[in-house]
N, C-alpha and C positions, 0 to 999 in steps of 0.2 A: 537440454536444460537449457533455458535461456535466462541472462541477466539485465536487469535495466535499471535506471533510477528515473521515479519521479520526482514531479516538485509538488507538494504539498502545502497547499496558501491555508492559512487561519489555527496552525498547531500552535499552541503556547504552553504545556505542560504534561506530565505523564500521563493524567489521563487522556490527553489528546494521542501520544505516544503507545500506547493501550489499546485506543479504538482504530488507532488505523493499523495497529498491528493486528489485532484482532477480526478486522475486515477482511484483510487479506490473506491471513491463515485459515481464515472458514473456508476458502473457496478449493476446491478439487484443486490438485495441480500444482500449489505457491508451496513450494518447499522452505524459502525463509521470507522474512521481510524485516527487517533491519533500518529502523527510524533515527534519525540523526533533525534533534529537535532544533538543534541552535541554526542546521542549512538547511530547514524545510525539507528535507527530503527521506523518501523511503528506496531504499536498494534492496529489490526483489531477483528472486531466483525462483521459476516458474517452469511449467510442464507446456507448452502452447499447444497441444495435444491434449489437452485437458482441460486448459480455460485461456480462452483470450485475455490478453490486455486490457481489452474495455470494459469485461468484465472485473478486472482489479480496479479500473478507475471506478466501474459505478456504485461498486461496495463500498471505495473512500467517500465517496461524495453521500452515497446514501448516509454515513457516520456526520454529514455535516462541514466538512472540508471541501476545499476546491482544487483541484487536481488541473495543474497548469501545461 
């Protein structure tokens, strides 16, 4: 398992938290996704053999957010 923190722009409310969390956790291999709304980040724990970090970023972008 690997851990990383991504900067996510455009989050402003609990709906955003749920959308980003759901997008990340919807991918195979993502174990945890903890959004910090105030910091504008999501902390991830994932298995790189099951999903690529780029796939996680793409899923978040598909929800309408920008991953910096």
